[in-house]
LOBAMAR-570967 format. One line per field, with one value per residue (C-alpha): residue in three letters; x, y, z. Coordinates in nm, 2 decimals. Last residue first. Layout:
<nodes>
aa	ALA:...
x	X:...
y	Y:...
z	Z:...
</nodes>
This chain:
<nodes>
aa	ILE:ASN:LEU:ASN:ASN:LEU:ILE:ASP:ASN:ILE:SER:GLU:GLN:LEU:THR:SER:GLU:ASP:LEU:CYS:LEU:ILE:PRO:ILE:ASN:LEU:ASN:ASN:SER:GLU:LEU:MET:SER:VAL:LEU:GLN:LYS:MET:PHE:VAL:GLY:MET:GLU:ASP:ILE:CYS:LYS:VAL:ASP:SER:LEU:LYS:GLU:ASP:LEU:ASN:THR:CYS:ASN:SER:LEU:GLU:GLY:SER:TRP:LEU:SER:SER:SER:CYS:THR:LYS:LYS:TYR:GLY:CYS:SER:PRO:SER:GLY:GLU:ILE:SER:ILE:LEU:GLY:LYS:ILE:ASN:TYR:GLY:ASN:LYS:ILE:TYR:ASN:ASP:PHE:GLN:MET:ILE:TYR:PRO:GLU:LEU:MET:ASN:LYS:CYS:GLN:THR:LYS:TYR:PHE:PRO:ASN:ASP:PHE:GLN:GLU:LYS:THR:HIS:GLY:TRP:ARG:LYS:ILE:GLY:TYR:ILE:MET:MET:GLU:PRO:CYS:PRO:LEU:GLN:VAL:ILE:GLY:ILE:GLY:ASN:ASP:ILE:LEU:LYS:LYS:THR:PHE:ASP:LEU:ALA:GLY:ARG:TYR:GLU:SER:LEU:GLY:GLU:VAL:LYS:SER:ASN:CYS:ASN:LEU:ILE:CYS:HIS:CYS:VAL:VAL:VAL:ILE:ASN:LYS:ASP:ARG:LYS:MET
x	5.54:5.84:5.90:6.22:6.10:5.81:6.07:6.32:6.02:5.90:6.24:6.27:5.95:6.04:6.40:6.42:6.13:6.35:6.17:6.40:6.35:6.44:6.45:6.25:6.49:6.34:6.60:6.42:6.77:6.78:6.44:6.49:6.81:6.66:6.32:6.55:6.79:6.45:6.31:6.65:6.73:6.98:7.29:7.45:7.37:7.14:7.22:7.12:7.43:7.30:6.98:7.21:7.44:7.15:7.00:7.29:7.14:6.85:6.66:6.31:6.45:6.54:6.77:6.88:6.99:7.37:7.51:7.27:7.14:6.88:6.88:6.99:7.02:6.75:6.56:6.24:6.33:6.54:6.37:6.61:6.50:6.14:6.16:5.97:5.96:5.98:5.83:5.69:5.59:5.33:5.39:5.26:5.61:5.63:5.32:5.37:5.71:5.60:5.32:5.56:5.76:5.47:5.37:5.72:5.75:5.58:5.76:6.12:6.02:5.95:6.25:6.44:6.28:6.34:6.68:6.80:6.87:6.58:6.76:7.07:6.86:6.72:6.40:6.11:5.92:5.60:5.24:5.13:5.20:5.56:5.55:5.28:5.35:5.71:5.67:5.47:5.32:5.42:5.15:5.11:5.01:4.86:5.00:4.73:4.87:4.60:4.68:5.06:4.95:4.74:5.03:5.19:4.94:5.16:4.87:4.70:4.84:5.20:5.49:5.49:5.77:5.55:5.40:5.59:5.44:5.15:4.94:5.14:4.92:4.97:5.34:5.37:5.35:5.63:5.54:5.54:5.45:5.29:5.20:5.00:4.84:4.50:4.23:3.86
y	6.99:7.20:7.41:7.26:6.91:6.99:7.12:6.80:6.59:6.74:6.70:6.34:6.30:6.48:6.37:6.47:6.72:6.94:7.16:7.39:7.60:7.97:8.11:8.47:8.76:9.08:9.35:9.54:9.53:9.14:9.06:9.26:9.06:8.74:8.82:8.91:8.58:8.38:8.53:8.49:8.11:8.07:7.88:7.52:7.42:7.18:7.07:7.17:7.07:6.76:6.93:7.18:6.90:6.68:6.98:7.05:7.12:7.33:7.47:7.38:7.44:7.85:7.98:7.94:7.67:7.66:7.81:7.60:7.61:7.48:7.62:7.47:7.64:7.86:7.76:7.99:8.12:7.87:7.60:7.33:7.34:7.49:7.72:7.74:8.04:7.98:8.05:8.37:8.45:8.75:9.02:9.32:9.42:9.08:9.09:9.45:9.35:9.02:9.25:9.50:9.25:9.10:9.41:9.46:9.11:9.13:9.44:9.31:9.00:9.20:9.42:9.11:8.97:9.29:9.33:8.98:8.67:8.49:8.31:8.22:8.05:7.80:7.77:7.49:7.58:7.81:7.72:7.82:8.21:8.36:8.65:8.56:8.20:8.23:8.50:8.24:8.46:8.39:8.19:8.29:8.02:8.04:7.81:7.63:7.31:7.17:7.41:7.32:6.95:7.01:7.19:6.83:6.76:6.93:7.10:7.01:6.66:6.56:6.49:6.84:6.88:6.76:7.10:7.40:7.45:7.66:7.36:7.28:7.50:7.51:7.43:7.58:7.92:7.93:7.89:8.15:8.01:8.21:8.15:8.43:8.13:8.33:8.28:8.35
z	5.61:5.77:5.47:5.40:5.45:5.19:4.95:4.98:4.96:4.63:4.51:4.60:4.42:4.09:4.04:3.68:3.75:3.97:4.21:4.36:4.69:4.69:5.05:5.06:5.18:5.07:5.07:4.78:4.58:4.68:4.56:4.22:4.15:4.25:4.02:3.73:3.76:3.79:3.47:3.28:3.42:3.69:3.61:3.65:3.28:3.15:2.79:2.38:2.21:2.08:1.92:1.75:1.59:1.52:1.32:1.11:0.76:0.89:0.62:0.80:1.12:1.06:1.32:1.69:1.93:1.86:2.19:2.41:2.75:2.96:3.34:3.64:3.97:4.02:3.66:3.57:3.23:3.04:3.27:3.36:3.74:3.80:4.09:4.41:4.63:5.01:5.35:5.29:5.63:5.70:5.93:5.77:5.64:5.50:5.30:5.18:5.05:4.88:4.70:4.60:4.47:4.29:4.14:3.96:3.83:3.50:3.43:3.52:3.30:3.03:3.05:3.05:2.76:2.55:2.67:2.56:2.73:2.61:2.33:2.54:2.81:2.57:2.41:2.33:2.02:2.11:2.05:2.38:2.36:2.30:2.57:2.82:2.78:2.80:3.09:3.29:3.60:3.93:4.15:4.51:4.73:5.07:5.35:5.58:5.61:5.38:5.12:5.10:5.11:4.83:4.65:4.61:4.36:4.06:3.87:3.57:3.45:3.49:3.34:3.12:2.85:2.53:2.46:2.60:2.94:3.01:3.05:3.37:3.56:3.93:3.93:3.59:3.73:3.93:4.28:4.59:4.93:5.20:5.57:5.74:5.96:5.95:6.17:6.02
</nodes>
């Protein structure tokens, strides 16, 4: 069987929205644009979901500041090491990793945008300023913690993989941009 040797790397929830925090998924199962990748002979590597692996399915929504700690960053690095070795092996053997697709707004997997709040912490049951905390949660122009670790590891291993951004707030436009960047 002939291989095209083209690969795309995706953040976990692109192929499995069930890993997202309850209430945050705007689609069922997997994003269907991935069918176009498959139909065009592109292999898909699915990254792990660090939030699901560390906090499980019953977690609350978090912000970047909550994940920006030594334990979480070390766990992200440990999860990513085998992927970095895999990417290196593919590239050294003539494969083309056409892109890595991020999830904008994610405190872990955002590339250009991440969820942030300096106030989002503490016990909710005794919270006297919940409205203030909620109003402080916003999207900022920074990388999520997992993505920042991934980009750093790609750079330190001289792996040049273009990063494409999936923004669910402009989903169809974002998908069209990704497919155009992948020449599909």
